[in-house]
All heavy atoms as a GROMACS GRO file, in nm:
protein
  539
    1MET      N    1   1.278  -1.023  -2.132
    1MET     CA    2   1.268  -1.106  -2.011
    1MET      C    3   1.122  -1.146  -1.995
    1MET      O    4   1.030  -1.063  -1.995
    1MET     CB    5   1.318  -1.029  -1.892
    1MET     CG    6   1.302  -1.104  -1.763
    1MET     SD    7   1.348  -1.012  -1.617
    1MET     CE    8   1.522  -1.012  -1.633
    2ASP      N    9   1.096  -1.276  -1.987
    2ASP     CA   10   0.959  -1.319  -1.970
    2ASP      C   11   0.921  -1.320  -1.821
    2ASP      O   12   1.004  -1.308  -1.736
    2ASP     CB   13   0.937  -1.457  -2.036
    2ASP     CG   14   1.025  -1.566  -1.974
    2ASP    OD1   15   1.108  -1.534  -1.886
    2ASP    OD2   16   1.009  -1.682  -2.014
    3SER      N   17   0.794  -1.338  -1.797
    3SER     CA   18   0.743  -1.333  -1.658
    3SER      C   19   0.793  -1.451  -1.578
    3SER      O   20   0.809  -1.439  -1.456
    3SER     CB   21   0.590  -1.330  -1.660
    3SER     OG   22   0.538  -1.446  -1.718
    4HIS      N   23   0.822  -1.566  -1.644
    4HIS     CA   24   0.872  -1.682  -1.569
    4HIS      C   25   1.008  -1.653  -1.507
    4HIS      O   26   1.031  -1.681  -1.388
    4HIS     CB   27   0.877  -1.802  -1.659
    4HIS     CG   28   0.930  -1.924  -1.592
    4HIS    ND1   29   0.858  -1.991  -1.491
    4HIS    CD2   30   1.046  -1.992  -1.604
    4HIS    CE1   31   0.929  -2.094  -1.446
    4HIS    NE2   32   1.041  -2.100  -1.516
    5SER      N   33   1.101  -1.596  -1.586
    5SER     CA   34   1.231  -1.568  -1.532
    5SER      C   35   1.227  -1.456  -1.429
    5SER      O   36   1.303  -1.455  -1.334
    5SER     CB   37   1.329  -1.532  -1.644
    5SER     OG   38   1.289  -1.418  -1.712
    6LEU      N   39   1.133  -1.362  -1.446
    6LEU     CA   40   1.119  -1.256  -1.347
    6LEU      C   41   1.070  -1.310  -1.216
    6LEU      O   42   1.126  -1.280  -1.108
    6LEU     CB   43   1.024  -1.148  -1.398
    6LEU     CG   44   0.998  -1.029  -1.308
    6LEU    CD1   45   1.126  -0.951  -1.286
    6LEU    CD2   46   0.888  -0.941  -1.365
    7SER      N   47   0.969  -1.400  -1.218
    7SER     CA   48   0.917  -1.456  -1.094
    7SER      C   49   1.018  -1.549  -1.031
    7SER      O   50   1.030  -1.555  -0.908
    7SER     CB   51   0.787  -1.529  -1.118
    7SER     OG   52   0.806  -1.637  -1.210
    8THR      N   53   1.101  -1.615  -1.112
    8THR     CA   54   1.210  -1.699  -1.053
    8THR      C   55   1.310  -1.613  -0.984
    8THR      O   56   1.358  -1.649  -0.876
    8THR     CB   57   1.274  -1.781  -1.166
    8THR    OG1   58   1.175  -1.859  -1.234
    8THR    CG2   59   1.378  -1.873  -1.109
    9GLY      N   60   1.346  -1.499  -1.041
    9GLY     CA   61   1.443  -1.410  -0.979
    9GLY      C   62   1.389  -1.356  -0.845
    9GLY      O   63   1.464  -1.344  -0.746
   10ILE      N   64   1.263  -1.318  -0.844
   10ILE     CA   65   1.203  -1.270  -0.721
   10ILE      C   66   1.198  -1.378  -0.617
   10ILE      O   67   1.230  -1.357  -0.498
   10ILE     CB   68   1.060  -1.212  -0.749
   10ILE    CG1   69   1.070  -1.090  -0.835
   10ILE    CG2   70   0.988  -1.186  -0.619
   10ILE    CD1   71   0.938  -1.038  -0.887
   11LEU      N   72   1.164  -1.498  -0.658
   11LEU     CA   73   1.152  -1.614  -0.564
   11LEU      C   74   1.291  -1.639  -0.504
   11LEU      O   75   1.301  -1.666  -0.384
   11LEU     CB   76   1.101  -1.734  -0.636
   11LEU     CG   77   1.081  -1.858  -0.549
   11LEU    CD1   78   0.981  -1.832  -0.438
   11LEU    CD2   79   1.035  -1.974  -0.632
   12CYS      N   80   1.396  -1.638  -0.585
   12CYS     CA   81   1.529  -1.661  -0.532
   12CYS      C   82   1.567  -1.558  -0.427
   12CYS      O   83   1.629  -1.587  -0.324
   12CYS     CB   84   1.630  -1.659  -0.646
   12CYS     SG   85   1.623  -1.805  -0.754
   13GLY      N   86   1.533  -1.432  -0.452
   13GLY     CA   87   1.560  -1.326  -0.357
   13GLY      C   88   1.486  -1.345  -0.226
   13GLY      O   89   1.544  -1.330  -0.118
   14VAL      N   90   1.360  -1.379  -0.237
   14VAL     CA   91   1.282  -1.403  -0.115
   14VAL      C   92   1.334  -1.524  -0.036
   14VAL      O   93   1.344  -1.518   0.084
   14VAL     CB   94   1.131  -1.424  -0.153
   14VAL    CG1   95   1.050  -1.471  -0.032
   14VAL    CG2   96   1.072  -1.299  -0.213
   15VAL      N   97   1.369  -1.630  -0.108
   15VAL     CA   98   1.423  -1.749  -0.036
   15VAL      C   99   1.553  -1.713   0.034
   15VAL      O  100   1.575  -1.753   0.147
   15VAL     CB  101   1.445  -1.864  -0.139
   15VAL    CG1  102   1.528  -1.976  -0.081
   15VAL    CG2  103   1.312  -1.917  -0.188
   16PHE      N  104   1.639  -1.632  -0.031
   16PHE     CA  105   1.764  -1.593   0.034
   16PHE      C  106   1.742  -1.509   0.156
   16PHE      O  107   1.806  -1.525   0.259
   16PHE     CB  108   1.856  -1.524  -0.067
   16PHE     CG  109   1.994  -1.501  -0.014
   16PHE    CD1  110   2.078  -1.608   0.007
   16PHE    CD2  111   2.037  -1.376   0.015
   16PHE    CE1  112   2.206  -1.588   0.055
   16PHE    CE2  113   2.166  -1.353   0.064
   16PHE     CZ  114   2.252  -1.463   0.083
   17ILE      N  115   1.644  -1.418   0.149
   17ILE     CA  116   1.611  -1.334   0.267
   17ILE      C  117   1.559  -1.419   0.378
   17ILE      O  118   1.593  -1.402   0.495
   17ILE     CB  119   1.513  -1.222   0.226
   17ILE    CG1  120   1.580  -1.120   0.138
   17ILE    CG2  121   1.456  -1.149   0.351
   17ILE    CD1  122   1.490  -1.019   0.072
   18ILE      N  123   1.474  -1.518   0.347
   18ILE     CA  124   1.424  -1.610   0.451
   18ILE      C  125   1.539  -1.690   0.512
   18ILE      O  126   1.542  -1.708   0.634
   18ILE     CB  127   1.314  -1.702   0.392
   18ILE    CG1  128   1.185  -1.621   0.356
   18ILE    CG2  129   1.279  -1.814   0.490
   18ILE    CD1  130   1.086  -1.696   0.282
   19TYR      N  131   1.631  -1.729   0.429
   19TYR     CA  132   1.749  -1.802   0.479
   19TYR      C  133   1.828  -1.718   0.575
   19TYR      O  134   1.872  -1.761   0.684
   19TYR     CB  135   1.836  -1.848   0.362
   19TYR     CG  136   1.973  -1.900   0.406
   19TYR    CD1  137   1.986  -2.021   0.469
   19TYR    CD2  138   2.086  -1.824   0.382
   19TYR    CE1  139   2.108  -2.068   0.511
   19TYR    CE2  140   2.208  -1.871   0.422
   19TYR     CZ  141   2.221  -1.993   0.486
   19TYR     OH  142   2.343  -2.039   0.524
   20LEU      N  143   1.850  -1.589   0.537
   20LEU     CA  144   1.926  -1.499   0.624
   20LEU      C  145   1.852  -1.478   0.759
   20LEU      O  146   1.916  -1.471   0.863
   20LEU     CB  147   1.948  -1.364   0.556
   20LEU     CG  148   2.050  -1.367   0.439
   20LEU    CD1  149   2.055  -1.229   0.376
   20LEU    CD2  150   2.187  -1.411   0.488
   21CYS      N  151   1.721  -1.471   0.754
   21CYS     CA  152   1.641  -1.456   0.875
   21CYS      C  153   1.655  -1.580   0.965
   21CYS      O  154   1.661  -1.570   1.088
   21CYS     CB  155   1.496  -1.429   0.844
   21CYS     SG  156   1.463  -1.267   0.781
   22SER      N  157   1.663  -1.697   0.900
   22SER     CA  158   1.673  -1.820   0.979
   22SER      C  159   1.808  -1.832   1.049
   22SER      O  160   1.822  -1.913   1.140
   22SER     CB  161   1.649  -1.940   0.889
   22SER     OG  162   1.759  -1.960   0.801
   23LEU      N  163   1.906  -1.756   1.004
   23LEU     CA  164   2.038  -1.761   1.070
   23LEU      C  165   2.040  -1.687   1.203
   23LEU      O  166   2.137  -1.693   1.276
   23LEU     CB  167   2.144  -1.702   0.976
   23LEU     CG  168   2.175  -1.778   0.850
   23LEU    CD1  169   2.277  -1.705   0.765
   23LEU    CD2  170   2.226  -1.919   0.882
   24GLY      N  171   1.929  -1.615   1.230
   24GLY     CA  172   1.920  -1.545   1.356
   24GLY      C  173   1.986  -1.408   1.354
   24GLY      O  174   2.027  -1.358   1.459
   25LEU      N  175   2.000  -1.350   1.232
   25LEU     CA  176   2.057  -1.216   1.223
   25LEU      C  177   1.964  -1.114   1.284
   25LEU      O  178   1.841  -1.126   1.275
   25LEU     CB  179   2.082  -1.179   1.074
   25LEU     CG  180   2.188  -1.258   1.005
   25LEU    CD1  181   2.193  -1.217   0.856
   25LEU    CD2  182   2.325  -1.232   1.067
   26ASP      N  183   2.020  -1.010   1.340
   26ASP     CA  184   1.942  -0.898   1.389
   26ASP      C  185   1.876  -0.827   1.270
   26ASP      O  186   1.938  -0.816   1.166
   26ASP     CB  187   2.038  -0.802   1.463
   26ASP     CG  188   1.967  -0.682   1.520
   26ASP    OD1  189   1.853  -0.699   1.569
   26ASP    OD2  190   2.026  -0.572   1.518
   27PRO      N  191   1.751  -0.789   1.284
   27PRO     CA  192   1.681  -0.724   1.170
   27PRO      C  193   1.757  -0.602   1.116
   27PRO      O  194   1.756  -0.575   0.995
   27PRO     CB  195   1.549  -0.681   1.225
   27PRO     CG  196   1.521  -0.780   1.337
   27PRO     CD  197   1.656  -0.810   1.392
   28ARG      N  198   1.831  -0.530   1.204
   28ARG     CA  199   1.906  -0.414   1.158
   28ARG      C  200   2.023  -0.462   1.067
   28ARG      O  201   2.056  -0.396   0.970
   28ARG     CB  202   1.958  -0.337   1.274
   28ARG     CG  203   1.854  -0.262   1.350
   28ARG     CD  204   1.912  -0.180   1.461
   28ARG     NE  205   1.806  -0.123   1.538
   28ARG     CZ  206   1.822  -0.064   1.651
   28ARG    NH1  207   1.944  -0.051   1.703
   28ARG    NH2  208   1.723  -0.010   1.719
   29GLN      N  209   2.086  -0.572   1.103
   29GLN     CA  210   2.193  -0.624   1.020
   29GLN      C  211   2.137  -0.669   0.884
   29GLN      O  212   2.201  -0.646   0.784
   29GLN     CB  213   2.260  -0.745   1.087
   29GLN     CG  214   2.352  -0.712   1.203
   29GLN     CD  215   2.407  -0.838   1.261
   29GLN    OE1  216   2.336  -0.937   1.278
   29GLN    NE2  217   2.536  -0.835   1.290
   30LEU      N  218   2.020  -0.730   0.887
   30LEU     CA  219   1.961  -0.776   0.763
   30LEU      C  220   1.926  -0.662   0.669
   30LEU      O  221   1.953  -0.664   0.548
   30LEU     CB  222   1.839  -0.860   0.794
   30LEU     CG  223   1.767  -0.926   0.673
   30LEU    CD1  224   1.863  -1.022   0.606
   30LEU    CD2  225   1.644  -0.998   0.720
   31VAL      N  226   1.866  -0.557   0.726
   31VAL     CA  227   1.823  -0.440   0.648
   31VAL      C  228   1.947  -0.367   0.591
   31VAL      O  229   1.944  -0.315   0.479
   31VAL     CB  230   1.732  -0.349   0.727
   31VAL    CG1  231   1.707  -0.218   0.656
   31VAL    CG2  232   1.603  -0.419   0.760
   32SER      N  233   2.053  -0.361   0.671
   32SER     CA  234   2.169  -0.282   0.628
   32SER      C  235   2.269  -0.366   0.547
   32SER      O  236   2.376  -0.313   0.511
   32SER     CB  237   2.236  -0.218   0.745
   32SER     OG  238   2.289  -0.320   0.833
   33SER      N  239   2.236  -0.489   0.518
   33SER     CA  240   2.330  -0.573   0.443
   33SER      C  241   2.340  -0.528   0.299
   33SER      O  242   2.245  -0.476   0.240
   33SER     CB  243   2.286  -0.718   0.450
   33SER     OG  244   2.172  -0.741   0.372
   34PRO      N  245   2.455  -0.548   0.237
   34PRO     CA  246   2.471  -0.510   0.095
   34PRO      C  247   2.374  -0.587   0.001
   34PRO      O  248   2.329  -0.530  -0.097
   34PRO     CB  249   2.616  -0.551   0.063
   34PRO     CG  250   2.685  -0.561   0.193
   34PRO     CD  251   2.581  -0.597   0.294
   35TYR      N  252   2.343  -0.708   0.040
   35TYR     CA  253   2.250  -0.786  -0.043
   35TYR      C  254   2.111  -0.719  -0.045
   35TYR      O  255   2.049  -0.708  -0.150
   35TYR     CB  256   2.234  -0.929   0.007
   35TYR     CG  257   2.137  -1.010  -0.072
   35TYR    CD1  258   2.169  -1.057  -0.196
   35TYR    CD2  259   2.010  -1.033  -0.021
   35TYR    CE1  260   2.076  -1.127  -0.273
   35TYR    CE2  261   1.916  -1.101  -0.097
   35TYR     CZ  262   1.948  -1.148  -0.221
   35TYR     OH  263   1.859  -1.217  -0.296
   36MET      N  264   2.066  -0.671   0.069
   36MET     CA  265   1.933  -0.609   0.076
   36MET      C  266   1.934  -0.479  -0.004
   36MET      O  267   1.835  -0.450  -0.077
   36MET     CB  268   1.898  -0.579   0.223
   36MET     CG  269   1.758  -0.532   0.240
   36MET     SD  270   1.633  -0.652   0.192
   36MET     CE  271   1.644  -0.766   0.326
   37ALA      N  272   2.042  -0.404   0.003
   37ALA     CA  273   2.050  -0.281  -0.075
   37ALA      C  274   2.046  -0.313  -0.227
   37ALA      O  275   1.977  -0.242  -0.302
   37ALA     CB  276   2.181  -0.206  -0.042
   38THR      N  277   2.116  -0.418  -0.266
   38THR     CA  278   2.115  -0.456  -0.405
   38THR      C  279   1.975  -0.500  -0.450
   38THR      O  280   1.930  -0.462  -0.558
   38THR     CB  281   2.211  -0.578  -0.426
   38THR    OG1  282   2.342  -0.537  -0.386
   38THR    CG2  283   2.214  -0.619  -0.573
   39GLU      N  284   1.904  -0.574  -0.366
   39GLU     CA  285   1.768  -0.613  -0.401
   39GLU      C  286   1.672  -0.497  -0.411
   39GLU      O  287   1.587  -0.492  -0.503
   39GLU     CB  288   1.715  -0.716  -0.298
   39GLU     CG  289   1.777  -0.852  -0.307
   39GLU     CD  290   1.748  -0.917  -0.439
   39GLU    OE1  291   1.635  -0.915  -0.487
   39GLU    OE2  292   1.845  -0.972  -0.498
   40VAL      N  293   1.686  -0.399  -0.322
   40VAL     CA  294   1.599  -0.282  -0.325
   40VAL      C  295   1.623  -0.199  -0.452
   40VAL      O  296   1.530  -0.162  -0.524
   40VAL     CB  297   1.620  -0.194  -0.200
   40VAL    CG1  298   1.553  -0.061  -0.214
   40VAL    CG2  299   1.567  -0.268  -0.079
   41ILE      N  300   1.752  -0.176  -0.484
   41ILE     CA  301   1.784  -0.102  -0.606
   41ILE      C  302   1.740  -0.177  -0.729
   41ILE      O  303   1.686  -0.116  -0.826
   41ILE     CB  304   1.937  -0.073  -0.612
   41ILE    CG1  305   1.978   0.016  -0.497
   41ILE    CG2  306   1.977  -0.011  -0.745
   41ILE    CD1  307   1.913   0.152  -0.493
   42SER      N  308   1.756  -0.304  -0.730
   42SER     CA  309   1.715  -0.388  -0.842
   42SER      C  310   1.562  -0.376  -0.860
   42SER      O  311   1.511  -0.369  -0.972
   42SER     CB  312   1.755  -0.534  -0.822
   42SER     OG  313   1.708  -0.615  -0.924
   43GLY      N  314   1.489  -0.385  -0.755
   43GLY     CA  315   1.344  -0.373  -0.760
   43GLY      C  316   1.298  -0.240  -0.809
   43GLY      O  317   1.205  -0.229  -0.890
   44ILE      N  318   1.364  -0.130  -0.762
   44ILE     CA  319   1.328   0.001  -0.807
   44ILE      C  320   1.356   0.020  -0.956
   44ILE      O  321   1.274   0.072  -1.033
   44ILE     CB  322   1.400   0.109  -0.723
   44ILE    CG1  323   1.347   0.109  -0.578
   44ILE    CG2  324   1.388   0.247  -0.785
   44ILE    CD1  325   1.427   0.193  -0.484
   45ALA      N  326   1.472  -0.029  -0.999
   45ALA     CA  327   1.513  -0.016  -1.139
   45ALA      C  328   1.415  -0.096  -1.230
   45ALA      O  329   1.376  -0.049  -1.336
   45ALA     CB  330   1.653  -0.062  -1.160
   46SER      N  331   1.377  -0.214  -1.185
   46SER     CA  332   1.284  -0.296  -1.261
   46SER      C  333   1.148  -0.229  -1.274
   46SER      O  334   1.088  -0.228  -1.380
   46SER     CB  335   1.269  -0.431  -1.198
   46SER     OG  336   1.388  -0.503  -1.195
   47SER      N  337   1.101  -0.171  -1.164
   47SER     CA  338   0.974  -0.102  -1.168
   47SER      C  339   0.973   0.016  -1.258
   47SER      O  340   0.882   0.038  -1.337
   47SER     CB  341   0.937  -0.056  -1.025
   47SER     OG  342   0.924  -0.168  -0.936
   48ILE      N  343   1.081   0.095  -1.254
   48ILE     CA  344   1.094   0.210  -1.345
   48ILE      C  345   1.096   0.164  -1.489
   48ILE      O  346   1.029   0.223  -1.576
   48ILE     CB  347   1.217   0.292  -1.308
   48ILE    CG1  348   1.196   0.362  -1.174
   48ILE    CG2  349   1.245   0.398  -1.417
   48ILE    CD1  350   1.320   0.432  -1.120
   49GLY      N  351   1.167   0.056  -1.515
   49GLY     CA  352   1.176   0.005  -1.654
   49GLY      C  353   1.040  -0.038  -1.705
   49GLY      O  354   1.002  -0.012  -1.817
   50VAL      N  355   0.963  -0.111  -1.622
   50VAL     CA  356   0.834  -0.157  -1.663
   50VAL      C  357   0.737  -0.037  -1.681
   50VAL      O  358   0.660  -0.032  -1.778
   50VAL     CB  359   0.774  -0.254  -1.557
   50VAL    CG1  360   0.627  -0.283  -1.582
   50VAL    CG2  361   0.854  -0.382  -1.559
   51ILE      N  362   0.742   0.061  -1.593
   51ILE     CA  363   0.654   0.177  -1.603
   51ILE      C  364   0.686   0.260  -1.727
   51ILE      O  365   0.597   0.310  -1.794
   51ILE     CB  366   0.666   0.261  -1.475
   51ILE    CG1  367   0.604   0.189  -1.358
   51ILE    CG2  368   0.601   0.398  -1.494
   51ILE    CD1  369   0.629   0.250  -1.224
   52LEU      N  370   0.812   0.271  -1.764
   52LEU     CA  371   0.851   0.354  -1.880
   52LEU      C  372   0.841   0.277  -2.014
   52LEU      O  373   0.840   0.342  -2.116
   52LEU     CB  374   0.990   0.407  -1.862
   52LEU     CG  375   1.009   0.512  -1.754
   52LEU    CD1  376   1.158   0.552  -1.746
   52LEU    CD2  377   0.921   0.630  -1.778
   53ALA      N  378   0.833   0.147  -2.010
   53ALA     CA  379   0.831   0.069  -2.136
   53ALA      C  380   0.711   0.102  -2.219
   53ALA      O  381   0.724   0.121  -2.342
   53ALA     CB  382   0.836  -0.080  -2.102
   54VAL      N  383   0.598   0.112  -2.163
   54VAL     CA  384   0.471   0.137  -2.241
   54VAL      C  385   0.472   0.273  -2.303
   54VAL      O  386   0.452   0.287  -2.425
   54VAL     CB  387   0.346   0.106  -2.157
   54VAL    CG1  388   0.221   0.147  -2.230
   54VAL    CG2  389   0.340  -0.038  -2.117
   55PRO      N  390   0.494   0.382  -2.230
   55PRO     CA  391   0.491   0.512  -2.292
   55PRO      C  392   0.602   0.532  -2.400
   55PRO      O  393   0.575   0.594  -2.502
   55PRO     CB  394   0.512   0.611  -2.176
   55PRO     CG  395   0.483   0.539  -2.053
   55PRO     CD  396   0.509   0.393  -2.085
   56LEU      N  397   0.718   0.476  -2.373
   56LEU     CA  398   0.825   0.491  -2.470
   56LEU      C  399   0.796   0.417  -2.598
   56LEU      O  400   0.822   0.462  -2.708
   56LEU     CB  401   0.960   0.450  -2.408
   56LEU     CG  402   1.018   0.543  -2.303
   56LEU    CD1  403   1.145   0.486  -2.247
   56LEU    CD2  404   1.045   0.679  -2.364
   57THR      N  405   0.739   0.298  -2.583
   57THR     CA  406   0.699   0.217  -2.700
   57THR      C  407   0.591   0.289  -2.779
   57THR      O  408   0.598   0.297  -2.904
   57THR     CB  409   0.649   0.078  -2.658
   57THR    OG1  410   0.753   0.016  -2.582
   57THR    CG2  411   0.616  -0.006  -2.777
   58ALA      N  412   0.495   0.350  -2.714
   58ALA     CA  413   0.391   0.422  -2.780
   58ALA      C  414   0.443   0.545  -2.851
   58ALA      O  415   0.409   0.575  -2.965
   58ALA     CB  416   0.282   0.463  -2.678
   59LEU      N  417   0.539   0.615  -2.788
   59LEU     CA  418   0.601   0.733  -2.851
   59LEU      C  419   0.678   0.696  -2.977
   59LEU      O  420   0.666   0.757  -3.082
   59LEU     CB  421   0.693   0.803  -2.750
   59LEU     CG  422   0.773   0.922  -2.804
   59LEU    CD1  423   0.678   1.034  -2.839
   59LEU    CD2  424   0.876   0.965  -2.705
   60ILE      N  425   0.761   0.591  -2.963
   60ILE     CA  426   0.840   0.549  -3.082
   60ILE      C  427   0.748   0.505  -3.196
   60ILE      O  428   0.770   0.537  -3.310
   60ILE     CB  429   0.938   0.440  -3.040
   60ILE    CG1  430   1.046   0.496  -2.946
   60ILE    CG2  431   1.004   0.372  -3.159
   60ILE    CD1  432   1.130   0.391  -2.877
   61THR      N  433   0.646   0.426  -3.162
   61THR     CA  434   0.551   0.382  -3.265
   61THR      C  435   0.481   0.498  -3.331
   61THR      O  436   0.465   0.502  -3.454
   61THR     CB  437   0.451   0.287  -3.202
   61THR    OG1  438   0.519   0.178  -3.140
   61THR    CG2  439   0.355   0.229  -3.306
   62SER      N  440   0.437   0.595  -3.250
   62SER     CA  441   0.366   0.708  -3.311
   62SER      C  442   0.459   0.790  -3.399
   62SER      O  443   0.417   0.841  -3.504
   62SER     CB  444   0.305   0.796  -3.200
   62SER     OG  445   0.406   0.859  -3.125
   63LEU      N  446   0.586   0.802  -3.360
   63LEU     CA  447   0.678   0.875  -3.445
   63LEU      C  448   0.708   0.802  -3.576
   63LEU      O  449   0.711   0.864  -3.682
   63LEU     CB  450   0.809   0.896  -3.369
   63LEU     CG  451   0.806   0.995  -3.250
   63LEU    CD1  452   0.940   0.995  -3.178
   63LEU    CD2  453   0.768   1.134  -3.298
   64LEU      N  454   0.724   0.674  -3.568
   64LEU     CA  455   0.746   0.594  -3.687
   64LEU      C  456   0.627   0.587  -3.780
   64LEU      O  457   0.636   0.606  -3.902
   64LEU     CB  458   0.793   0.453  -3.654
   64LEU     CG  459   0.930   0.440  -3.587
   64LEU    CD1  460   0.953   0.298  -3.545
   64LEU    CD2  461   1.038   0.488  -3.684
   65LEU      N  462   0.507   0.559  -3.726
   65LEU     CA  463   0.390   0.547  -3.809
   65LEU      C  464   0.335   0.684  -3.848
   65LEU      O  465   0.273   0.696  -3.950
   65LEU     CB  466   0.282   0.466  -3.736
   65LEU     CG  467   0.320   0.319  -3.713
   65LEU    CD1  468   0.206   0.248  -3.639
   65LEU    CD2  469   0.355   0.247  -3.840
   66GLY      N  470   0.358   0.781  -3.764
   66GLY     CA  471   0.307   0.916  -3.797
   66GLY      C  472   0.378   0.974  -3.917
   66GLY      O  473   0.316   1.037  -4.003
   67SER      N  474   0.509   0.951  -3.930
   67SER     CA  475   0.583   1.002  -4.045
   67SER      C  476   0.543   0.931  -4.171
   67SER      O  477   0.534   0.990  -4.278
   67SER     CB  478   0.732   0.987  -4.025
   67SER     OG  479   0.769   0.851  -4.009
   68LYS      N  480   0.509   0.802  -4.165
   68LYS     CA  481   0.462   0.727  -4.282
   68LYS      C  482   0.325   0.776  -4.323
   68LYS      O  483   0.298   0.792  -4.443
   68LYS     CB  484   0.457   0.577  -4.256
   68LYS     CG  485   0.599   0.514  -4.246
   68LYS     CD  486   0.586   0.366  -4.219
   68LYS     CE  487   0.728   0.305  -4.203
   68LYS     NZ  488   0.720   0.163  -4.177
   69LYS      N  489   0.237   0.804  -4.228
   69LYS     CA  490   0.103   0.850  -4.258
   69LYS      C  491   0.110   0.986  -4.321
   69LYS      O  492   0.037   1.018  -4.416
   69LYS     CB  493   0.019   0.850  -4.131
   69LYS     CG  494  -0.125   0.885  -4.153
   69LYS     CD  495  -0.202   0.873  -4.023
   69LYS     CE  496  -0.351   0.907  -4.045
   69LYS     NZ  497  -0.429   0.896  -3.925
   70THR      N  498   0.194   1.074  -4.272
   70THR     CA  499   0.211   1.209  -4.326
   70THR      C  500   0.263   1.201  -4.472
   70THR      O  501   0.218   1.273  -4.557
   70THR     CB  502   0.304   1.292  -4.242
   70THR    OG1  503   0.258   1.292  -4.107
   70THR    CG2  504   0.313   1.437  -4.289
   71ALA      N  505   0.357   1.110  -4.495
   71ALA     CA  506   0.413   1.095  -4.629
   71ALA      C  507   0.306   1.041  -4.724
   71ALA      O  508   0.301   1.083  -4.842
   71ALA     CB  509   0.534   0.999  -4.628
   72LEU      N  510   0.218   0.953  -4.681
   72LEU     CA  511   0.113   0.902  -4.768
   72LEU      C  512   0.009   1.010  -4.795
   72LEU      O  513  -0.045   1.016  -4.906
   72LEU     CB  514   0.044   0.781  -4.703
   72LEU     CG  515   0.128   0.654  -4.694
   72LEU    CD1  516   0.051   0.548  -4.615
   72LEU    CD2  517   0.159   0.601  -4.833
   73LEU      N  518  -0.022   1.094  -4.701
   73LEU     CA  519  -0.118   1.200  -4.721
   73LEU      C  520  -0.066   1.309  -4.812
   73LEU      O  521  -0.138   1.377  -4.884
   73LEU     CB  522  -0.161   1.262  -4.588
   73LEU     CG  523  -0.246   1.173  -4.495
   73LEU    CD1  524  -0.269   1.243  -4.361
   73LEU    CD2  525  -0.374   1.135  -4.563
   74ALA      N  526   0.066   1.326  -4.815
   74ALA     CA  527   0.131   1.430  -4.898
   74ALA      C  528   0.124   1.395  -5.047
   74ALA      O  529   0.132   1.479  -5.131
   74ALA     CB  530   0.274   1.455  -4.855
   75LYS      N  531   0.112   1.267  -5.078
   75LYS     CA  532   0.110   1.220  -5.219
   75LYS      C  533  -0.018   1.258  -5.279
   75LYS      O  534  -0.097   1.290  -5.320
   75LYS     CB  535   0.130   1.070  -5.230
   75LYS     CG  536   0.270   1.030  -5.197
   75LYS     CD  537   0.284   0.882  -5.217
   75LYS     CE  538   0.430   0.840  -5.190
   75LYS     NZ  539   0.449   0.698  -5.211
   0.00000   0.00000   0.00000
């Protein structure tokens, strides 16, 4: 997923929340709506994915390149 599609997704969420506010909904109704819960969970999951992507990539790379380096040194 590139940054353009990510920012577009965030923008759509923000626009929808602004639209819901313009309808005159009570803030409690807005916060407790299923859409808001979905957006919060989506944001948390995205954040965890981004945070874990770098360490996991580094671990996988070190395992793959480390075994090749060890094999070359053994020769």
